[in-house]
MARBA-3410 file (N, C-alpha, C, O; in Angstrom, 1 decimal):
95
0.9,-1.1,-0.1,0.0,0.0,0.0,0.9,1.2,0.0,2.0,1.3,0.7 ~ 0.5,2.2,-0.8,1.2,3.4,-0.8,0.3,4.6,-0.7,-0.9,4.6,-1.1 ~ 0.8,5.7,-0.2,0.0,7.0,0.0,0.3,7.9,-1.2,1.4,8.1,-1.7 ~ -0.8,8.4,-1.7,-0.7,9.4,-2.8,-1.7,10.5,-2.5,-2.5,10.3,-1.6 ~ -1.5,11.7,-3.2,-2.3,12.9,-2.9,-3.8,12.5,-3.2,-4.7,12.9,-2.4
-4.2,11.7,-4.2,-5.5,11.4,-4.5,-6.1,10.3,-3.8,-7.3,10.0,-3.9 ~ -5.3,9.5,-3.1,-5.7,8.3,-2.3,-4.7,7.3,-2.3,-3.6,7.4,-2.8 ~ -5.0,6.2,-1.6,-4.1,5.1,-1.4,-4.0,4.2,-2.6,-5.0,4.0,-3.3 ~ -2.9,3.6,-2.9,-2.8,2.6,-4.0,-2.4,1.3,-3.4,-1.7,1.2,-2.4 ~ -2.9,0.3,-4.1,-2.7,-1.1,-3.7,-2.5,-2.0,-4.9,-3.2,-1.9,-5.9
-1.6,-2.9,-4.7,-1.3,-4.0,-5.8,-2.3,-5.2,-5.4,-2.4,-5.6,-4.3 ~ -2.9,-5.7,-6.5,-3.9,-6.7,-6.4,-3.6,-7.8,-7.5,-3.3,-7.5,-8.7 ~ -3.8,-9.0,-7.1,-3.7,-10.1,-8.1,-5.1,-10.9,-8.1,-5.6,-11.4,-7.0 ~ -5.7,-10.8,-9.3,-7.1,-11.3,-9.4,-7.1,-12.7,-9.9,-6.3,-13.0,-10.8 ~ -8.0,-13.6,-9.4,-8.2,-14.9,-9.9,-9.7,-15.0,-10.3,-10.6,-15.3,-9.5
-9.9,-14.8,-11.6,-11.3,-14.8,-12.1,-11.9,-16.2,-12.2,-11.1,-17.1,-12.1 ~ -13.2,-16.3,-12.4,-13.9,-17.6,-12.5,-13.7,-18.5,-11.3,-13.6,-19.7,-11.5 ~ -13.6,-17.9,-10.1,-13.5,-18.6,-9.0,-14.8,-19.2,-8.5,-15.9,-18.8,-9.1 ~ -14.8,-20.0,-7.5,-16.1,-20.6,-6.9,-16.9,-19.6,-6.2,-18.1,-19.7,-6.1 ~ -16.2,-18.5,-5.6,-16.9,-17.5,-4.8,-16.0,-16.2,-4.8,-14.8,-16.3,-5.1
-16.6,-15.1,-4.6,-15.8,-13.8,-4.4,-15.2,-13.9,-3.0,-15.9,-14.1,-2.0 ~ -13.9,-13.6,-2.9,-13.2,-13.6,-1.6,-12.0,-12.8,-1.7,-11.3,-12.7,-2.7 ~ -11.6,-12.1,-0.6,-10.3,-11.5,-0.4,-9.5,-12.4,0.4,-9.8,-12.7,1.6 ~ -8.5,-13.0,-0.2,-7.7,-14.1,0.4,-6.6,-13.6,1.3,-6.2,-14.4,2.2 ~ -6.2,-12.4,1.1,-5.1,-11.9,2.0,-3.9,-11.5,1.2,-3.8,-11.6,0.0
-2.9,-11.0,1.9,-1.7,-10.5,1.2,-0.6,-11.5,1.1,-0.3,-12.1,2.1 ~ -0.1,-11.7,-0.1,1.0,-12.6,-0.3,2.1,-11.8,-1.1,1.8,-11.3,-2.2 ~ 3.3,-11.7,-0.5,4.4,-11.1,-1.3,4.1,-9.6,-1.6,4.4,-9.1,-2.6 ~ 3.4,-9.0,-0.7,3.1,-7.6,-0.9,1.9,-7.3,-1.8,1.6,-6.2,-2.1 ~ 1.2,-8.3,-2.3,0.1,-8.2,-3.2,-1.2,-8.8,-2.7,-1.2,-9.9,-2.2
-2.3,-8.0,-2.7,-3.5,-8.5,-2.2,-4.1,-9.5,-3.2,-4.2,-9.2,-4.4 ~ -4.4,-10.8,-2.7,-5.0,-11.8,-3.6,-6.5,-11.8,-3.5,-7.0,-11.7,-2.4 ~ -7.2,-11.7,-4.6,-8.6,-11.7,-4.6,-9.2,-12.7,-5.6,-8.8,-12.7,-6.8 ~ -10.2,-13.5,-5.2,-10.9,-14.4,-6.1,-12.3,-13.8,-6.5,-13.0,-13.2,-5.6 ~ -12.6,-13.9,-7.7,-13.9,-13.4,-8.3,-14.6,-14.4,-9.1,-14.0,-15.2,-9.9
-15.9,-14.5,-9.0,-16.7,-15.4,-9.8,-16.8,-14.9,-11.2,-17.0,-15.7,-12.1 ~ -16.7,-13.7,-11.4,-16.8,-13.0,-12.8,-15.8,-13.4,-13.7,-14.6,-13.6,-13.3 ~ -16.1,-13.6,-15.0,-15.1,-13.9,-16.0,-14.3,-12.7,-16.4,-14.8,-11.6,-16.2 ~ -13.1,-12.8,-17.0,-12.4,-11.6,-17.4,-12.8,-11.2,-18.8,-12.0,-11.2,-19.8 ~ -14.1,-11.0,-19.0,-14.6,-10.7,-20.3,-15.3,-9.3,-20.2,-16.2,-9.1,-19.3
-15.0,-8.4,-21.2,-15.6,-7.1,-21.3,-15.7,-6.3,-19.9,-16.7,-5.7,-19.7 ~ -14.7,-6.4,-19.1,-14.6,-5.6,-17.9,-15.4,-6.2,-16.8,-15.5,-5.6,-15.7 ~ -16.1,-7.4,-16.9,-16.9,-7.9,-15.8,-16.1,-8.2,-14.6,-16.5,-7.8,-13.5 ~ -14.9,-8.7,-14.7,-14.1,-9.0,-13.5,-13.6,-7.7,-12.8,-13.6,-7.5,-11.6 ~ -13.2,-6.7,-13.7,-12.8,-5.4,-13.1,-14.0,-4.8,-12.3,-13.8,-4.3,-11.2
-15.2,-4.8,-12.9,-16.4,-4.2,-12.2,-16.7,-4.9,-10.9,-16.9,-4.3,-9.8 ~ -16.6,-6.3,-10.9,-16.7,-7.1,-9.7,-15.6,-6.8,-8.7,-15.9,-6.8,-7.5 ~ -14.5,-6.6,-9.1,-13.4,-6.3,-8.2,-13.6,-4.9,-7.5,-13.3,-4.8,-6.3 ~ -14.1,-3.9,-8.3,-14.4,-2.6,-7.7,-15.5,-2.7,-6.7,-15.4,-2.1,-5.6 ~ -16.5,-3.5,-7.0,-17.6,-3.7,-6.1,-17.2,-4.4,-4.7,-17.5,-4.0,-3.6
-16.4,-5.5,-4.9,-16.0,-6.2,-3.7,-15.0,-5.4,-2.8,-15.2,-5.4,-1.6 ~ -14.0,-4.8,-3.4,-13.1,-4.0,-2.6,-13.7,-2.7,-2.1,-13.3,-2.3,-1.0 ~ -14.6,-2.1,-2.9,-15.3,-0.9,-2.4,-16.1,-1.2,-1.3,-16.1,-0.4,-0.3 ~ -16.8,-2.3,-1.2,-17.6,-2.7,-0.1,-16.7,-3.0,1.1,-17.1,-2.6,2.2 ~ -15.6,-3.7,0.9,-14.7,-4.1,2.0,-14.1,-2.8,2.6,-13.8,-2.7,3.8
-13.8,-1.8,1.7,-13.2,-0.5,2.2,-14.1,0.5,2.6,-13.7,1.6,3.1 ~ -15.4,0.2,2.4,-16.6,1.1,2.8,-16.5,2.4,2.0,-16.6,3.5,2.5 ~ -16.2,2.2,0.7,-16.3,3.4,-0.2,-17.1,2.9,-1.5,-17.4,1.7,-1.7 ~ -17.6,3.9,-2.2,-18.3,3.6,-3.5,-17.4,2.8,-4.4,-16.3,3.2,-4.5 ~ -18.0,1.9,-5.2,-17.2,1.2,-6.2,-16.5,2.2,-7.2,-15.4,2.0,-7.7
-17.2,3.4,-7.4,-16.7,4.4,-8.3,-15.4,5.0,-7.8,-14.6,5.6,-8.6 ~ -15.2,4.9,-6.5,-13.9,5.5,-5.9,-12.7,4.5,-6.0,-11.6,4.9,-5.6 ~ -12.9,3.3,-6.6,-11.8,2.3,-6.8,-11.5,2.5,-8.3,-12.3,2.1,-9.1 ~ -10.3,2.9,-8.5,-9.9,3.1,-9.9,-8.7,2.2,-10.2,-7.8,2.0,-9.4 ~ -8.7,1.7,-11.4,-7.6,0.8,-11.9,-6.6,1.7,-12.6,-6.9,2.3,-13.7
-5.4,1.9,-12.0,-4.4,2.7,-12.6,-3.5,1.9,-13.6,-3.2,2.5,-14.6 ~ -3.3,0.7,-13.3,-2.5,-0.2,-14.2,-3.0,-1.6,-14.2,-3.5,-2.1,-13.2 ~ -3.0,-2.2,-15.4,-3.3,-3.7,-15.4,-4.8,-4.0,-15.7,-5.2,-5.1,-15.3 ~ -5.5,-3.1,-16.3,-6.9,-3.3,-16.6,-7.2,-4.6,-17.3,-8.3,-5.2,-17.1 ~ -6.3,-5.1,-18.1,-6.5,-6.3,-18.8,-5.5,-7.4,-18.4,-5.3,-8.4,-19.1
-5.0,-7.3,-17.1,-4.0,-8.2,-16.6,-4.6,-8.7,-15.2,-5.4,-8.1,-14.6 ~ -4.1,-9.8,-14.8,-4.5,-10.4,-13.5,-3.9,-9.6,-12.4,-4.5,-9.5,-11.3 ~ -2.7,-9.0,-12.6,-2.1,-8.1,-11.6,-2.4,-6.7,-11.9,-2.2,-6.2,-13.0 ~ -2.9,-6.0,-10.9,-3.4,-4.6,-11.1,-2.9,-3.7,-10.0,-2.4,-4.1,-9.0 ~ -2.9,-2.4,-10.3,-2.7,-1.4,-9.3,-3.9,-0.5,-9.2,-4.4,0.1,-10.2
-4.5,-0.5,-8.0,-5.8,0.2,-7.8,-5.5,1.4,-6.9,-4.6,1.4,-6.1 ~ -6.3,2.5,-7.2,-6.3,3.6,-6.2,-7.6,3.7,-5.6,-8.7,3.7,-6.2 ~ -7.6,3.9,-4.2,-8.8,4.1,-3.5,-8.9,5.6,-3.2,-8.2,6.1,-2.3 ~ -9.8,6.3,-3.9,-9.8,7.8,-3.8,-10.4,8.2,-2.5,-11.4,7.7,-2.0 ~ -9.7,9.2,-1.8,-10.2,9.8,-0.5,-9.8,9.0,0.7,-10.2,9.4,1.8
-9.0,7.9,0.5,-8.5,7.2,1.7,-7.0,7.3,1.8,-6.3,7.2,0.8 ~ -6.5,7.4,3.0,-5.1,7.3,3.3,-4.7,5.8,3.3,-5.6,4.9,3.4 ~ -3.4,5.5,3.2,-3.0,4.1,3.3,-3.3,3.5,4.5,-3.7,2.3,4.6 ~ -3.3,4.2,5.7,-3.6,3.6,7.0,-5.0,3.4,7.1,-5.4,2.3,7.6 ~ -5.9,4.2,6.6,-7.3,3.9,6.6,-7.7,2.7,5.7,-8.5,1.9,6.1
-7.0,2.6,4.6,-7.3,1.5,3.7,-6.9,0.2,4.4,-7.6,-0.8,4.3 ~ -5.7,0.2,5.0,-5.2,-1.0,5.7,-6.1,-1.4,6.8,-6.3,-2.6,7.0 ~ -6.6,-0.5,7.5,-7.5,-0.8,8.7,-8.8,-1.3,8.2,-9.4,-2.2,8.8 ~ -9.3,-0.8,7.1,-10.6,-1.2,6.6,-10.6,-2.6,5.9,-11.5,-3.4,5.9 ~ -9.4,-3.0,5.3,-9.2,-4.3,4.7,-8.7,-5.3,5.6,-8.7,-6.5,5.2
-8.3,-5.0,6.9,-7.9,-6.0,7.8,-9.0,-7.1,8.0,-10.2,-6.8,8.2 ~ -8.6,-8.4,8.1,-9.6,-9.4,8.3,-10.3,-9.3,9.7,-9.6,-8.9,10.7 ~ -11.6,-9.6,9.7,-12.3,-9.5,10.9,-12.9,-8.1,11.2,-13.5,-8.0,12.3 ~ -12.6,-7.1,10.5,-13.2,-5.8,10.7,-14.4,-5.6,9.9,-14.4,-6.1,8.7 ~ -15.4,-4.9,10.4,-16.6,-4.6,9.7,-17.0,-3.2,9.8,-18.0,-2.8,9.2
END
């Protein structure tokens, strides 16, 4: 996670067409996320924004893909959140 003027950024590795949507945790500095959506016509990207937006308690429109829109590994920006706020909101067991 990194701090930027417009919001915190986060590296994410997406596994599309999974059995269920889930945030698996951080491995080697990258957040691992499973999505049921296929990687077709932006469906997985939209599902990713919804899942992480809900987990971070921000609107899905506040989750922007900076790099990797057509890749499994992406860099996302959460607009309006500091890195500390994002880290606290994505911690397991917090609601």
